[in-house]
N, C-alpha and C positions, 0 to 999 in steps of 0.2 A: 535355476534358481526358482523356489515354488512359494507364491505369496500365501503366507499362512495368516496374516493379518498386517496392518500399518497402524497401530495406536487407534484403533476404530475409525480411521479415516477413510472418506468415502473418494474412490477412484472414479474419475468420470472422462471415458475415454470414447470418444464418438458418442453415440446415443445410449451406450451401454454404462451400467453403474455397479460396482463392486464394493462392498463393504469389507474392510480387511486390515491386516496389520503383517508388515514384513517384520521378522524377527531373525537376527543372527545371521542374515544372508549378506554377502558381500556383491557390489554392484560391480560390473566391469563394462564401463561405458566408453564408447568411442565418441570421437569429436562431431560426428555427424548425426548421433542419435538425440532425441528431444530430452531435454531437460526436465525434472520434474519441479514443479512450481505449486508450492502451497498457497493455497486460500483460506485464510483466518475466517471462520464463522460465515459460511456460505450464506449470501443474501441475494442472490440472483444469477439467472442463468447468462446475462450480458458478460458477466466476468469470465464465466468458463468458456464463451464464446471467442471473446478477446484472446486469451491464452492459448486456446487450442488454435486459431488462425494465424495467430504468431508463431507457430510451431513449438508450444511447449504441452506438457501433460499436466492439466491441472488436477491438485490434490486437495480435497476438501478437507479442512481441519475442524472437528467440531469442538465447541465450546462448552460442552455439558460439564456437570461436577466433576473435578479431578483431571480435567484436561491439561492443566497447569504441570501437572506430573509427567506430562509426554513431552515436553519442550525439548528436552535433551536429545530425544529420538530425531525430533523433527530439524533440530539443527544439525544434526549428522548426515541425514538422509536426503533432504531436500537440497536442490539447487539455486533456488530463488524462492522469495516470499513477497505475496501481494496482501496488502492490509486494507479492506475495502472500507466503504461508507457505512454509517450507521448513526446511533444515537449520540449523546455526548459523553465525553469523558468527564467523570465527576471533579470538579474543579479544587477538590482536597488534594487532588494528585499535583498540583502547582501552586498549593498554599494560598487559596480562596476560598471564601464562602461563595456558595451557588446564587447566582441570579435567578429572579422568579422563572425567567424562561427556559432553563436547563432542563432536558429530558435526559436523565443519566441512563447509561447502558446498565441492564440488568448485570447481578452480582457475576455470575458465571462468565459471560463474556469478558466483563471487566477484568477480571482475575486471570483470566486466560491470556487476552490481548496484551495485557502489562506485562505479564511475565515473558511472553514470546517476543514482544517488539524488543524490551529492554535485553534480553539474551542475544537476540538477532544482531542488533545493533553494536551491542560492546562484547560478544564473544565469537562473532563471525565476520569475514569480509565479504560474505554472500551478497548479491543484489537484493534490494529492497524497494518496493512500489508501494508508497502509500497514497490512497484515492479518499479525499476529501477527510472524513475521520480517521483513515489510515494515515494522511500527512500530518495530521494534528497529532498522531500519536507519537510521530516520529519526532515532533518538536518537543512535546511534553518528557517522552523519554530521555530526550538530550539535555533536560532541565529548563525548558522554555515554559511560557506561559500562553493563553489563549485569550482572544476577544470573546467574552461569553455570550454576547448577543450584539451583532453589528447594526441592527436598527437602532438600539438603545446608545451606542458608542458612536455610530458615524451618521445615524439619521437617515440611513437608506436601507435598502433591502436588497439581498442576494439570493432570494428564494423564487424559483420558477421564471427565471429568466436568461436572456443570454446578454452578453457584455465583453468587451475587449479587455485582453490583457497584455502588456508589454513584457518581452522577454530579455533578461540582462545578456548584453553581449558578452560573447566569450564563455557562457554557461553550456552545461551540458543539453540542458532543455532547448536552448536556441539553436544548437548544432543538430538535435535530433529533428526539430521541425524545420530546420533551416529557413527560418524567418525571424523577425524582430517583434510581430505581434501577431496576433491571432484572435478570433471570437470562440467563447467558451461557453458551455452550459453552464448553470449555477443553480444549485440547491441547498444552499448552507446558510446558517445564522451566526457561524462562529469562525473565527480565522487565528492564524498565528498573531501573537502579540509580543512578547518578548522572544527574541529567537534563542533558540537551545545551541549548546556547545558543538562545535564542529560543522555549524550549518551555515548556509547563507541563502538569502532572499533571491530568487532568479525569476519571478513573475509579479507584477502588481495590476490590479485595476486602475483606471484612472481616478478613481475617487479614494485611493490610498490603501485599500484593503490588500492584504499579501495573499498571493494566489498560486505560489509554488516557492518550495524550498529544495534545495539540495546539498549534499555533504560537500565539505571544503577538500576533501582526498579525491583528487581526479582520477585516482586508479579504481575507485568502486562506484559502482551504481547504486545510489541512494538518493532516492527522487519522491518528494511529495508535493501532490497537485491538489488543489482545493474543487477542482471542477470534476466532472464523470466522464471520462473519455471512453468509457466502456458502452455509455449510452449515446454518445454522440459521433459514433463511428460512421452510420449510415449518413448523416447530414454533413459530416466533415471526414472524410477517410484518411485525412491527414493525421487523425488521433491513432490510427492503426501504427505509426511510426513508433510512438511511445512504448507500446506493447513489444514489436518486433524488437527495439533497442534493449528492452529489459529482457526478454528471452535470450537473445544473443548473448547479453552480458552474462545471463545464467549458465548457458552453454559453456561460455570461454571460462568462467570461474571453476566450472566443475574440471575441465579438463586440466587445468592449471594446479588443483590440488593435489 
């Protein structure tokens, strides 16, 4: 197979960077080979390192004009998807006027990630990991809504601090971390409000803010966390377990399809 392009996506393997598109070529992959993990809208080396260290091959998905037209190719060729952090989902997506604190995503990223997450959730069974904004996208794409500003609605701040979260007994997340509580880093001002269809709350902060959600289908890895595990790996190596579990699920899903 010769790489002749992959929808203008950037392949980052080791320290090398290739820009290209794979067109019309069949992949023949064995169980031991590393799964291809799409990273929507590159926003930091920390995401790439986390995926590489967990055994996956990170594939950066650009969000420039027209990128939403490439979603079908991504659904077909990728084994897993990470939706990273970023600015805010426009509240019109869940039927609300914007609070004065909302800083909306740029139009290209908004269009691309909306198309990508909706298609990934509803048209595939492949693993999906949402981080901060990415977890919020999972909820909104499933029909849920968001707390637009935590300080306004809760009278507290979740930015630039660490805090404990409790994990739901029997949840995928609790099984991954093998604890019922842990301390996480926090840099968000929004959170899940009305829960989307097919999701359940699996982590909360003591102040009541929802900190993680996952799909109710136990056969599928569909997890959204409000913290940033990719930034917290050095301080808490347990965060690597989340990336390893995700990459392992992507590898298994590829073998089974």
